[in-house]
N, C-alpha and C positions, 0 to 999 in steps of 0.2 A: 090592604096588605101588599098589593103590587107596588103602590107608591112607597111603602116602607122599604121594600127590597131594593128598589131602584135608588132610593136615597141612601140606603146603607152601602150599596156598592160604590156610589160616588164619594161618600164620606170616607170609606175605608181606603180607596185608592188615593185620595187626596192626602190622607194621613200617612200613607205608605211613602209618599214622596219626601216627607220630612224625617223619615227614619235614617239615622247616621251610624248606628252601631248594631251589632248582633243582639245585644241585650234588649234594646228598644224594639228590634224586629221581632223577637220572641214575645215581648209584651203585646205588640200589635196582633200577632197570631192568636194569642190567648183572648184578646179583647173581641176579635171579630170571628174567629174560627174555632175557638175552644168550646168545650162541652157546656160551659156556662157563658159563652160569648153571645154577642148581639144577634148573630144569624140564628143560633139555636133558640134564642128567646122568641124570635119571630116565628120559627117553625112550630113552637108549642101552640100557637093560635090557629093552626091549620085544622084543628078538630072542629072549629066552629064554622068552617066553610061548607058550602053545599057540594054535592057530588059532582056537579058540573065545573065548579071552580077549582077543586083540588088538583086535577091534572095540569091545569094551566099554571097555577101557583107552584106546583111541584116542579114543573119544567123550569120555571123562572128561578126557583131556589137553586136548582142544580147548575143553571147557567151562572148565577151570582157566585156560588161556591167555587166552581171551576175557574172563574175569572179571578177571584181573590187568591185561590191556591196557586194559580199560574203566576200571578204577580208576586206572591210571596216567594215562590221557588226561584224566580228570576232575580229578585232582590237578594235572596240568600246566596245564590251562586256568585253574584257580584262581590258580596262581602267576603266569601271564602277565597275567591281569587285574589282579592286585595290582601287578605291576611296571609295567604301563601307567599305572595310576592314579597311582602314585608318581612316575613320570617326568613325567606331565602336570602334577602339582602342583608339581614342582620347576622345570619349564620354562615355566610359565604366565607370559604377559606381560599385564598389566592394560591393556587397550585401551579400557576403558569411559570415557565422558565424563560429566561431571555433567549432570543433566537440564537441558534448555533450555526455558525458558518460551516457549510459542508466542506470537509477536507478534500482537497484535490491531490491525487497521487502524483509523485514526481519520479523522475528517472533515478535509479540507484547510482551512486557515485562510481561504483565499479563498472556498471554498464556504460556510463558516459565515458569513462577512461578508455574502455575497450573500443568504443565507437570512434573516439578521437584518434586512437592509435591506428585503427583500420583505415580511416580516411587519409592519414598521412602516408601509409604504405601503399594504399591503393593508388594514390597520386604518383607514386614512384614505379608503378607497373606491377606491383605484387598482386596476388590473388589470395583469397582466404580459404584455407583448407581445414577440415575437421576430421576427427577420428574417434574411436570408441574409448570410453573411460575405463571399461573393463578390458584389459589388454593381455596379449600373450607375452610370456617371458621373452620369447625370441625378439619381438619388436621393441619391447621396453629396454632390453639389455643386450642380447647377443648381437643383433644387427647393428647396434651402436658401439661395437668393439668392446663389449663387456661380457666375455664368456662366463660360464657358471662359476669358475674358480677365481675370477678376477677380484682382487682386493678392493677395487673402487666401488664394488657393489655395497660395501659397508657404509659408503657415504650417504646412502639413501635407505632409511628404514622403510620396508615395504609391507603393505597389506596384501598377503597372499591368500587367494581363495582356494586354489589347488597348487600343486607343484609347478604347473605350467601356466596358471591363470592368476592374474593379480590386478589390483587397482593401479593404474598407471601412476608412476612417480614423476612424470614429466610429459610435456607434449611432443617431445622428440620422436616418439613412434609415428606420429603423423608425417614427419619428414620422410621416414623410411618408406612408409606405405605409398606416399606420393611419388617418391623416386621410382619405386617398383612399377607403378602404373604409367609413369611418364617416360621412362628410359627408351631410347638414349637422347631424348630431347631436353632442352634447357628447362630449369625449374626456378621459379621465383614466387615463393609463398610465405605467408605468415599463418600461424596456427594457434589461435587463442583457445583456452579451455581450462577446465578444472582438473586438478591433480591431487594426489593423496599421499601422505607420508605419515609415519608413526611418530609424530612430534607431539610433545606436550604443549597444549595451548597456553600462550602467555601474550605479553604485549607485542611481541614481534614474530611469533610463530603460531601456525595453525595446522591441524591435521588435514584440513582440506582448504586449498587455496587456488588462486587463478594464476596461470602462466600464459605468456605469449612468446612464441618462438618464430624465428625467421630463417629461411633457407634460400640460398641462391646457388645454383649449379649451372655452369656453362663453360665454354672454352675461354681460357685467358682470365679467369677471375683471380684477383689479387687481394692481398691484405689491405692495400690502400682503398680498394673499393668498399670493403667492410667499414673502414674508419669513416669514409665519406658518407655512407648511408647512415651510420649511427650519429654522426655529427649533425647531419640534416634533420634526422628525427628529433634529437634532443632540442635543437633550436626551434623547431616547429612546435614542440610539445611544451617545453619549459620556458622558452623565451629566446630572443635573438642574441642576448649577451652571454648565454651559457657556453662554456667550453667543456671538453671532455679530455680524459687521458686514459691510455691503455697500459695496464700493468701485467707483466707475464704471470700466467697461472697454468693450471693443469685440468684438462677434461679428457676423458678417454676417447671421446668421439671427435675431438678437434686437435689439430697440430699444425702450427703453434696455437696456443690458447691464451686468452687474456681476460682480465677483469676490467670493466669500464666504470670510471668514476665521472660524475658531473660536478660542476661548480656548486658549492654549498648554497642553498637558497636562503639561509639565514644570514650569512656574513658576506656573501658574494665572493668567497675565496680567501678572505683575510684570516680566517681561523676563529672558531667559536666553540661553545660547548656542544652544539649539535653535531659538528663534524670532528669533534675531539681535537680541535686546533690544527687540522690538516688543510682545511679549505676545500675538501673534496668529500663526496658521498657516493658510495658504490651503488650501482643500480642494475648491472647485468653482467653476464658472462658471454664470451664469444670466442671465435677462432676459425681457422680454415678447416674445412671438413676433412677428417682423417681419410687417407687413401683406402684403408680397410673398409670403412663405411661405404665409400663410393663403390668399391668392388663388390661388396655383398649386395648392394642394391642394383647391380647390373651395369654400372658405368665403368668405362675404361679410365682408370686413374691417371694414365699417361696422357689422355686427351682432355679429360674434364677436370676442373677444379671447382671449388665452391667455398662459401663461408656460411656459418650459422651463428645465431645469437639467441639468447633467451633471457627473459626477465620476469620477475614476479609482479603481477599487476597491482596487488595490494601495496607493494613497496613503492611503486611509481605513484599510486594514488596518495599514499602517506606523505610522500615528498611534495606532491602538488598542493595538498591541502594542509600541510604541516600538522599531521595527525600522529600522535605518539603511540597509539594502541590499535593494533590490527583488529581487535575484537569489536571495535565500534562498527565495523562493516557488517557484522553478522548478528548483532543483538536486536536488530529490527526496531530500534527506538526511532519512532517517526520524527521526534524533535531533532535528533542528530541528523537523520537522513535529510530532513528539510533544510537544516542549517548548512550541510555540505552542498546541497543542490544550489543554494543561493550563491555559494562561492564559486560555482563552476563557471 
């Protein structure tokens, strides 16, 4: 019986090497390890063994059974692994996406315009001043020669918070505050910032927009100084071939006052639809600081004179980039912002 068991183990293991499918593996298990299998058939003959032989043959039977079962389980695990891999390969759904390039942020066109403006004026000896956006009526109007009953207040629809507190309609209050803190010394500042007016938003208007204003106060300041500064700025910003012209206008805080036009960027001054055939495009207002404004800020108007100018930053940016709708700057469309940035 010992020889039978040894021979059975060798035969079974050799037969197992030829098994190629789960079905034939199951057939192998039934043949050698099943209830009616060959190992069971050998065990039936143990009753004829002597008491001394039974423990020895019993131990050998267990060893043969464990060896065959271990071989079976290893072979079965291999088949299941192959079957699982095959099924995964056949049932795989490609859910991968093409690589996406990480978007890199860019400077907003208005921020770039402000920075370019500041660099030009800093090169001329100006400094940058800032002030509150929630402003007192005194600084926004009265100190700028606009008392409470002045009809020119109607030129600016104002967001009032209280009777004396409002959202500033211009950056000019920064000029007044700076003069009060600087008097009686000379002043040369620009003041960029956001302002608010009760306008209906459309292609050329916004209830919140950006302004930059400039102020120079000193002894002997003349209108020719103002024109020279503005001509230098426009040629630095728009190009060396740009010209400007000053047209008489009215502002309560300057006297005399003027509107400033620059050569049309579309036609070069010959006249087109953009400039309505005039060859010029208006960009800012300016003038000599009104003596009343100087006196209220603590300057002697007999000794000091000055000039001021102010422009809408969006209007300047629209002219630089040939943009027709101011709302593009505030809709946060990254495609448009990136497009503008490439043209900077």
